[in-house]
N, C-alpha and C positions, 0 to 999 in steps of 0.2 A: 505494499500501499503504498510505502513511504517514499517506493521509486516513482511511483503510479502520481503520486504528486509531486513533487520536485519535478516528472516530466512535465504533467500539463501545466504548470508552473510555468512553465520553460511557454509553453504553445499562449495559454493568458494571454505573459509579456506582450508577446506576436499580434498577439487579436488588439488589444492595448494601443498598440505603436500603431497601427491598420484605424485604429476609431480617430486615437488623438490627429491622428492626418488628412484628412479627413473638415475639409474649409480652412485646413491650414494655407495661407496664398505661399505663405515660404517655404515649403516643403518640396521636393526635386520631384516629377514627377515618376522618376526610376528608381527613387528609395521603396516607395511602397512599394513596386511589381517585386521588386528583390524583399522586400520582407515576406510578400507572399512566397515566393520563390522559395524562403531560409525555412516557411513552415510548413509547405509541402515535402522539402526536402526533409526536416527531421521527419516528421510521419509517417513516411516511406521509412525509416532506417529505424522504425519502434517496432513495424508492420513485419511481424515476422512469417519468412518463405510456409509457404503450408507443405506439408511431405505430399501430395500426389497432386500441387498444384499447376502443375506443368505435362502433366499424361498426355495432354488431349493436344497443345502441342509441337511431341519430339517429334521430329521427322521421322519416315516410313523405315523401314530396315532396306536396305539397296541392297540392291542387282549386282554382284562381283561379274567381272568383263570376264566372258569365255577365255578369251589368253590367260587372265590370271588363277582360275579358280586348273588348269592344265597344266599351269606352268609353277601351281601349288603341289600341285597333285604328284606331277614326276619326282620334285623335289623329295618329295614325303617320301613315294617307295627306293629309291634311288640308292638310299643306305644295305635292304633286304634286297636287291638283285643283283646278280652276280651280268658282267658287259654283256652278255649273249642277252640277259635275259630285257635289261632294262634299251636294249635297242633293238630288240621287239618292242618292247612298250611305247617307247618316242613314236616306230612306225604307227603302231597302233594306236597312240591320240593325236598323231598327227589325220591320220581318214577320219576319226572322230569328228575335229576340229574341222577341215573341209566338208566334213558328211552330217547327218544326225542331227549331229553339236548344237550346229548354226539354227536350227530348224528347234530346240528344245532349249535354243537358249530362248527366242523368242520368245516360247513359252510362257517361257519364268519371266518376261519382261510383261505379255500379259497380267500372266498373275496378277505381278508386285502391280501392275497399276487398278489392280480392285481390292486390295489391301494390303492392310500400314507394314502388317507382319509375311511377311510371302511362305516362309519356314514353318514357324511356330506351329501351324496345325498339322504337319510333317510329323516334326519333332515330337511333339507329343505322344500323335497316332505309332510313329513306326519306333520309336527311341523309347516309349515309356508303358503307353496306356494298352499296347496292344499285346506287348510281350508275356507271356507264357510260363518263367521262369518264376520263382515264389522270391519278393521282393526283399524281404528280411533279410538278406543275404546278395544280392544279387542285386540290389537297385538304390539302398533305404544305405543311409552312410551314418556313422558314426565316431565316438570319442571317449575323453574324459574332458571331467571339468577344470578350466586354465587356471584353478583356483587354490590347486592344493594344496603345494610345498613352503609359500611363501607367505599362508592365508588358511587355511584347514587343513595342515595333515592329518593321518589316518586317526581317529579318535573311538572308542568305546563309547557308546552310551549319548551322544550329542544326535543321532543320525538323524530327528524327526524334528530338531531346532533347527538345524542347518538349514533341513528341506523348507522348512517355513521361511527359513531367512532368503532364499535361492528361489522360492516363489515370489515371492512381495515385489520383488527385483525384476521380475520374468513378469510380474504383470504392470511395475509399475511400465515397462518399458509398451507392452499393450498397449499400456493408456494413453503415450507419447505418438505411439500409429492411432492411435481414435478419434485421438483431438489434433492431430494431423500437427502438431508440434516436431518436431523430428524433422532436423532441415535436411531437403533434397541431396542428395549424392550429385555431386559434380567433376566435371576433366576442368579442371580450371574453372571459365565462368558457363559452362556449356552442362546444362542437368542432364543429367545420368537418368532411364527408366526406372523406377521404384515400384513398378507395378508387381516383382516378387515380395517384397514387403509384406502384401496382403497377407501374403499363402503364408505367412509366420503360423496366424494363429486362426482357429476356428477351421482346421481346411479338411480334409480325409479324403484319402482315396478307396473309392468302391467297386468291387470285385465288380465281374464282369464278364458271363459266361465266353466270348468272343473278343472283350474291350473292356477295359478299366474307364472310370471317370473318374474327376475329380470335382469334389464339393464345397464351397466353399463358401462360409456362412459373416465371414468377418463383412462389419462395416463400415468407416469412419462418424461420427454424429454427423455431420451434416447428414449422410445418407440415411440414418434412422437405427434402429433398435439390433442390436449382434448379440451371441448368447454370451454370457458373463459366467457358466459354469465353470467347472473344469472337474475329468475325471481322474479316477484313483483305484490301483489298482494291488491289491497285496494276498500272495498264499492266493491265485487264484478266482477269487474274490473283483466284483469289482463296485465303484460307490462314487456318491459324485452329489458336490455343495456346490452353491455357486460364492464367490469370491468378490460378491458386489456387496453391501447391506446399503440402504439408502444412495446408492446410485457412487459410492467409495468403494477402495478397496480394501477389504478385512485388513488387519496390523498384523503382525506373523506375528501375534500370542493369538489372534481366533484364530489362523490360522493354523497352529502349531496345534490349540485346540482341536478344530474339525481331522488332523492327518488322528493327532491321540488316540482320535475316539474310534478310527479308524483302525487303529492296529493293535488296539483291546479289543475290539471284537473279532476280527481275526483270530487273536490267540488261542482268543475260549472257544470256536466253533472249527469244524472240520474244513479242511481246504474244499474250495466249488471247482464249479465244473473247469475253470483256465478257456472259458468260450476263445479266448484272444491267440492263444495255440493256433487256431487255424488261418490267422491274417500271417500266416510264416510257412502258410503251405503255397502248391503252384494255384494258380488265380483261377482256374479256371474248375478245377474241387472247391476251390475256396467260394467262391461265385458261386456254384450249386450245393453247397452246405452252409449257406448267408440264405437260397430261399428258400433253405429246408426246416431253420430256424423261422422264419415269417410262417408259411405254411403248417407249421404247431404249433405255433399260438400268439395273434397281429400282436401283442403286447411287446414281443419282441424282437418288431420292425420301430416300434416306440424308441425300446431301448436301443435300437444301433443307433435312430439318428441322434441320440443325447449321446453318444461315445464321436458316435464324426460331429457335429458339431459344437464340440468340450472345445474351450478355450486353449485347451493339450492336454497330455496325457499325461501324471508323477504317477512310475512306479517304486515301488515301495518293495525293495529288493536283498534277502537276507543275508545272500554273496559274502566275499570280503577277497576280491579281487586285487588291490592293491601288492603290487608287491615293493616296489624300489622309486626314486624320482628318477631313474635310470631308464627307468622299462615301464611306458603305459600298455606295454604290449596287450597283461594281462585285462586289466580292463578295457583297454579299447573291447577285445576280443568276448570280454559278458558283458561289456555292453548290446554287440548286434547278435552274440549267439546265446545269449543268457536267457533268465528262464521266462521262455516262450507264451505264458502262460498270463503273464503280466506287463506282456508289454504287446500295444495293438501297433502291430508291423506298417501300417495302412493311415497312420495319423503323422502332420505334418512334424510332429514333437515332440515326442517323449521324453519328460523328464526322472534321469536315473537315480535314486538314493539309493545306494549302498549303506549294507549296515555297520559300517566303520567312517562313518563318518564323510567318505567320500562318494564322487559325481563321476556321472555320464551324463550319454543322452545319447538317443538315434532320431533320423528323419528320415522323412521319406520324401 
């Protein structure tokens, strides 16, 4: 508030200067204009750039030249080919460039006239959504939390406390995106595409028999309401709670209370069915299993929707994979190949809390 009052005070002084200039014959006409320009400049300086404000003004993805693409192709294959093989490849590329390559390049140029990104749909479908191998090991990426030795070395008995703090910080970043207070990334003064930031939260891949789909539920404040619940997985069971109360993010102690409740219940009851393990299966089998779950009870569809739309998943893992500051291999392997009953392999973000107070994550 103090900062705002100080800024408005500056603007008020400028306004008073402008008002005082009215009717004063001796003031130079250019001075009032300079004052107006100064006020406009200061106002512009205090209005921050919104996260997604440049999305509609970004240039379309250019189509690289045919000659350039073929040259890069030859550079890429050269180290792996013998002299005879490379000579034959050069001849094939020449025939392609002089023949069907020209026709195909014209079709690319024509496609680029109708789409801002002529490659995106093909890339998503062919390299991602139509792939049938299990995502958990072949598509997802994961690794350790970047705050281990220097901040939170392994320690027994404080995993939930640390998880509540990490979750709170992750929710703060969600709030920056939702309110568009995260500055757009730039290369120099050129804005970069920020669309992927929309996919960080409340995003999930949904399996299909032949092709998967991406469901994104995230919205900025200006776009409308969006999900604000978290999903917690522990011992094969799935829980959910809202991370906001009266529009405010829960505090770390409030988050700890929720996580402790989940942990206590799981320790007092048998392990759950571990439905999440299905997400690590081959895609078509997982799609058919999902359809079967919905056919058993329509309520299952709502449960699946709750998981899909959640901000992210918190996995309470009872293993202790950490080994040493010099070697994160075990921890990374545990994040990617650990207990599948507490990892939803299709979520954009799984935050994994190990029982020794260390952390990992997996992302689709």
